[in-house]
C-alpha positions in Angstrom: -12.3 65.9 -85.8 -9.0 66.3 -84.1 -11.4 67.4 -81.1 -12.7 63.8 -81.1 -9.5 62.2 -81.4 -8.2 64.2 -78.6 -11.3 62.9 -76.6 -10.9 59.8 -77.8 -7.6 59.1 -76.7 -8.2 60.7 -73.1 -10.6 57.7 -72.7 -8.5 55.3 -73.4 -5.7 56.9 -71.3 -8.6 57.5 -68.3 -9.4 53.6 -68.7 -6.0 52.4 -68.6 -5.4 54.4 -65.6 -8.6 52.7 -64.1 -7.7 49.5 -65.2 -4.3 49.8 -64.1 -5.7 51.3 -60.7 -8.0 48.4 -60.1 -5.0 45.8 -61.3 -2.6 47.7 -59.0 -5.5 47.2 -56.0 -6.5 43.7 -56.4 -2.8 42.8 -56.7 -2.4 44.5 -52.9 -5.6 42.5 -51.9 -3.7 39.3 -53.4 -0.9 39.9 -51.4 -1.7 40.9 -48.2 -4.6 37.7 -47.7 -1.7 36.0 -49.0 0.9 37.4 -46.2 -1.9 36.6 -43.9 -2.3 33.2 -44.9 1.5 32.8 -44.8 1.4 34.2 -41.2 -1.6 32.5 -40.3 0.9 29.0 -40.7 3.4 30.0 -38.8 0.7 30.7 -35.7 1.5 28.4 -32.9 -1.7 25.2 -33.6 -3.8 24.8 -31.0 -6.3 22.1 -29.9 -9.1 23.0 -27.8 -12.0 21.3 -26.1 -15.0 23.1 -24.1 -15.9 22.4 -20.9 -18.6 19.3 -20.1 -21.5 19.0 -17.8 -21.4 15.5 -15.5 -20.1 13.8 -12.4 -16.5 13.6 -11.8 -16.0 9.6 -11.8 -12.7 8.2 -10.2 -11.9 4.4 -10.8 -8.9 3.1 -8.8 -7.7 -0.4 -9.5 -4.8 -1.6 -7.2 -3.2 -5.2 -6.6 -1.7 -6.8 -3.6 -0.8 -10.1 -1.8 -2.7 -12.4 0.1 -1.1 -13.5 3.2 -2.8 -15.4 6.5 -4.3 -13.3 9.2 -1.9 -15.2 12.0 0.7 -16.1 11.8 3.7 -17.9 13.9 7.2 -18.4 13.5 8.1 -21.4 17.0 11.6 -22.7 17.9 13.0 -24.0 20.8 14.0 -21.8 23.5 16.7 -23.1 25.0 20.0 -25.5 23.5 18.3 -28.3 22.6 19.2 -30.3 19.4 16.4 -31.3 17.2 16.1 -35.0 17.4 13.2 -35.6 15.0 10.6 -33.3 12.1 7.3 -34.9 12.0 5.5 -32.5 9.6 6.5 -31.1 5.9 6.0 -27.9 4.6 1.9 -27.6 3.4 0.7 -30.4 5.6 -2.5 -29.4 7.9 -1.9 -30.0 11.6 -5.0 -29.6 14.7 -4.4 -27.8 17.9 -1.8 -29.9 20.1 0.3 -32.0 17.7 3.6 -33.2 18.1 5.7 -31.0 15.6 9.0 -31.2 16.3 10.7 -33.2 18.9 14.3 -32.0 20.8 16.8 -33.7 23.0 19.8 -32.1 24.8 21.9 -34.7 27.1 23.6 -32.3 29.1 20.3 -31.3 30.5 18.5 -34.4 31.0 22.3 -35.8 32.9 21.6 -32.3 35.0 18.3 -33.4 36.4 19.7 -36.6 37.1 22.9 -35.7 38.4 20.0 -33.2 41.3 17.7 -36.1 41.6 21.0 -37.5 42.9 21.7 -34.7 45.5 18.3 -35.2 46.4 18.8 -38.6 47.4 22.1 -37.7 49.3 19.9 -35.1 51.2 17.0 -37.1 52.4 19.7 -39.8 53.6 21.5 -37.3 55.2 18.1 -36.5 56.9 17.3 -39.4 58.3 20.7 -39.9 59.9 19.6 -36.2 61.5 16.3 -37.8 63.0 18.3 -40.3 64.1 20.5 -38.3 66.0 17.5 -36.6 67.4 15.9 -40.0 68.3 19.2 -40.8 70.2 19.0 -37.5 72.5 15.3 -38.1 73.4 16.2 -41.5 74.4 19.4 -40.0 76.0 17.1 -37.3 77.8 19.8 -34.9 76.4 17.8 -31.3 75.9 20.3 -29.2 74.3 21.4 -32.0 72.0 17.1 -32.4 71.2 17.1 -28.6 70.5 20.3 -28.6 68.3 19.4 -31.7 66.2 15.9 -30.3 65.5 17.1 -27.1 64.1 19.4 -28.9 62.2 16.5 -31.3 60.9 14.2 -28.7 59.7 17.1 -26.8 57.7 17.7 -30.2 56.0 14.2 -30.5 55.1 14.4 -27.0 53.7 17.3 -27.5 52.0 15.6 -30.8 50.6 12.2 -28.7 49.6 14.8 -26.6 47.8 15.9 -29.0 46.0 12.5 -30.7 45.1 11.2 -27.5 43.5 14.4 -27.8 41.4 13.9 -30.8 40.1 10.2 -30.1 39.7 11.0 -26.9 37.5 13.5 -28.4 35.2 11.8 -31.9 34.8 8.7 -29.3 33.6 11.1 -27.1 30.9 12.3 -30.0 29.9 9.1 -31.8 28.9 8.3 -27.9 27.7 11.2 -28.2 25.7 11.6 -31.6 24.4 8.4 -30.8 21.5 6.3 -28.1 20.0 3.5 -28.7 19.6 0.6 -26.6 17.1 -0.8 -24.1 19.4 -3.9 -24.2 17.3 -5.4 -25.6 14.3 -3.4 -24.5 10.9 -1.2 -25.5 8.5 2.6 -25.8 8.3 4.2 -22.9 6.1 8.1 -23.5 6.2 10.4 -25.8 7.9 13.6 -24.8 8.6 14.5 -27.7 11.5 17.3 -30.2 10.6 17.5 -33.1 12.6 20.9 -33.6 14.4 20.8 -29.9 14.6 20.9 -27.1 17.1 17.5 -25.4 17.1 17.1 -21.8 15.3 20.3 -22.2 13.0 18.8 -21.4 10.2 15.8 -19.5 10.9 12.4 -20.2 13.1 12.4 -24.2 13.3 8.9 -23.9 11.7 6.1 -21.6 10.8 2.8 -22.0 11.2 -0.6 -20.7 9.8 -4.0 -20.3 11.3 -6.4 -21.6 9.0 -9.2 -20.8 11.6 -8.6 -17.0 11.0 -8.4 -16.6 7.2 -6.7 -14.1 4.9 -5.9 -11.0 4.4 -4.6 -8.3 2.6 -3.0 -4.7 2.4 -3.5 -2.2 0.1 -2.6 1.6 -0.1 -5.5 3.5 -2.0 -5.9 7.0 -2.4 -7.0 9.8 -0.2 -10.2 10.7 -2.6 -11.3 7.6 -2.4 -9.8 6.1 1.3 -11.3 8.7 3.5 -14.9 7.5 2.3 -14.2 3.7 3.6 -15.2 2.7 6.9 -13.5 -0.1 9.5 -16.3 -3.1 8.9 -17.7 -2.4 5.6 -17.5 -4.5 2.7 -15.1 -4.2 0.2 -15.7 -6.8 -3.4 -12.4 -7.9 -5.0 -11.3 -11.0 -6.9 -8.5 -13.2 -6.1 -6.5 -15.3 -8.6 -6.1 -18.6 -7.5 -4.8 -21.4 -9.7 -5.4 -19.5 -12.7 -9.1 -19.1 -11.7 -10.5 -15.5 -11.0 -12.5 -16.3 -7.4 -15.1 -13.6 -6.3 -15.1 -12.9 -3.0 -16.8 -10.3 0.0 -14.0 -8.8 2.2 -14.2 -6.7 5.4 -12.4 -3.9 5.7 -10.7 -3.6 9.6 -8.3 -1.5 9.8 -7.3 2.4 7.8 -4.7 4.1 8.6 -3.1 7.6 7.2 0.4 6.5 5.4 3.3 7.4 7.9 7.0 8.7 6.8 8.2 4.8 7.3 5.2 3.7 4.9 6.3 5.4 1.9 9.7 4.0 1.8 8.3 0.5 2.2 4.9 0.0 0.5 5.1 0.3 -3.6 3.3 -2.6 -3.2 2.0 -4.1 -6.9 -0.4 -1.7 -8.6 0.7 1.1 -6.2 1.5 4.1 -8.7 2.3 7.6 -7.9 5.2 9.7 -5.7 6.0 10.2 -2.6 3.9 13.4 -2.1 0.8 10.8 -3.5 1.8 8.2 -1.5 2.2 9.9 2.4 -1.3 11.7 0.8 -2.8 7.7 0.7 -4.7 5.4 3.1 -3.0 1.9 3.9 -6.3 -0.6 4.1 -6.5 -3.9 5.5 -8.7 -6.6 4.4 -9.5 -9.8 5.8 -11.1 -12.5 3.9 -12.4 -16.0 3.9 -13.2 -18.8 1.5 -12.4 -22.2 1.5 -10.2 -22.0 -2.6 -7.9 -19.3 -1.7 -4.3 -19.6 0.1 -1.6 -17.5 1.2 0.3 -15.0 -1.7 -2.5 -15.4 -4.1 -3.2 -12.2 -6.0 -5.8 -10.0 -5.0 -7.4 -7.5 -7.5 -9.0 -4.7 -5.9 -11.0 -1.7 -7.8 -13.4 1.0 -6.0 -15.5 4.1 -8.0 -17.3 7.2 -6.9 -19.3 9.7 -8.1 -19.1 13.5 -7.5 -21.8 15.6 -8.6 -20.6 18.9 -10.1 -22.6 21.3 -8.7 -22.7 24.1 -11.5 -19.1 23.4 -12.4 -17.7 22.0 -15.3 -15.3 19.5 -16.4 -12.1 20.0 -18.0 -9.0 18.2 -19.0 -6.3 17.6 -16.9 -4.0 18.7 -19.6 -5.7 22.0 -19.6 -5.3 23.3 -16.2 -1.7 25.3 -15.2 -0.1 26.5 -12.6 1.4 29.6 -11.6 2.3 29.5 -7.7 -0.6 28.4 -5.4 -2.7 29.6 -8.5 -4.5 27.9 -11.5 -5.3 29.2 -14.8 -6.9 27.9 -18.0 -5.9 29.2 -21.7 -9.0 30.2 -23.9 -9.4 31.1 -27.3 -11.2 34.3 -27.5 -12.0 34.9 -31.5 -11.9 38.5 -32.8 -13.1 39.9 -35.7 -10.6 41.7 -38.7 -11.2 43.1 -42.1 -9.3 39.8 -43.5 -11.5 38.0 -41.6 -11.0 36.5 -37.9 -8.5 36.3 -35.7 -7.5 33.8 -32.4 -6.0 35.4 -29.4 -4.9 33.7 -26.1 -6.3 34.8 -22.8 -5.5 33.7 -19.3 -8.6 32.4 -17.2 -7.7 32.1 -13.4 -9.8 29.0 -11.9 -11.2 28.0 -9.0 -10.8 23.9 -9.1 -12.3 21.3 -7.5 -11.3 17.3 -7.5 -9.8 15.8 -10.1 -10.2 12.2 -10.9 -6.6 11.7 -12.7 -7.9 12.6 -15.7 -10.2 15.5 -15.7 -10.7 17.8 -12.5 -13.9 20.1 -11.8 -13.6 24.1 -12.7 -15.9 25.8 -10.1 -15.1 29.4 -11.1 -13.6 31.6 -14.1 -14.7 29.6 -17.5 -18.4 29.0 -19.1 -19.5 26.1 -21.3 -19.1 27.8 -24.6 -15.3 28.8 -23.9 -13.0 27.4 -26.0 -10.2 25.9 -23.6 -6.6 25.1 -25.1 -5.7 21.5 -24.0 -2.8 21.0 -26.3 -0.8 23.4 -28.6 2.5 23.1 -30.7 4.4 25.5 -28.6 4.3 27.6 -25.7 1.9 30.3 -25.1 1.2 33.9 -23.4 -1.4 36.2 -23.4 -2.5 37.6 -26.0 -0.8 35.5 -28.7 -2.4 34.9 -31.9 -2.3 31.0 -32.6 -4.5 28.8 -35.3 -6.8 26.1 -34.4 
């Protein structure tokens, strides 16, 4: 009887030990899982993307202001005062039409004085001719030769004065008025009657309507190198609240210079100095009856580049280390307590970019989970949660 009681007691002890051991092991597992979960919650949070196949499409848009292709400023080059202004801003004028007339009493008086001097020289020549005739009649050979030389010198002086008068009259005729050198539109009038010419800038500015309009716009190098002169460029021009589609013709393409970079941050142009320096300045001419100077021009360009075995990755996933580029990818590893995610640095070779995506030629594969965003800076080998 005592033996059976002892055995029963031992059995109960063993069961209790087994139960306590199981409870202890379970508690250890629970604490381990809880601590692992807490640790995971404190790991950096990342967002990943897979690379994608497809063409690299680059789009760009910009704006500029329309300007006349030929625009000239006109003023009187002499010290002449404005007599009358015959046109106003916005007037259409024909070639040869008088725009402004001028006056210069001093210049006109000078012409009269020179003409009077010339008349006196002609009278003097008549007297010399009389002396010559008298010498011939008196058969005074010496006086004849002397009179002849004096008359020749007088005639030379008269010829000089006649040329001077003709030149002064021609200059006065030219300076007396400004005429339109071509059919055009008056864009600015600074001339004021009774005031000297050029006192407030050019007296008049004129635009050639036959030559049409043009605009200059700065285009990124990647798109600019595809363009050619004499090619068409589809643009839209905003005129009096209406968008007018127009075919432009590229007339000039040139690289940006240092001076251009400092002065060419026009409407629609964005970027730093380095980006501007690698851009192209493109001049486009347009002609349409329903447009005018200073209208807003909108340009949109697009080009597609095949990936050729590469893949497209978001720009924010690309990192630089000196001259080398790399991306961070997640490497999944299995463990007794579940899978862990480890950061791995992958050096890559890059192709072109469109500002949002970059073509990666080598270094990663389509199945790689590429980190594009993280809650804190990452290092290679670091654990993360996704």
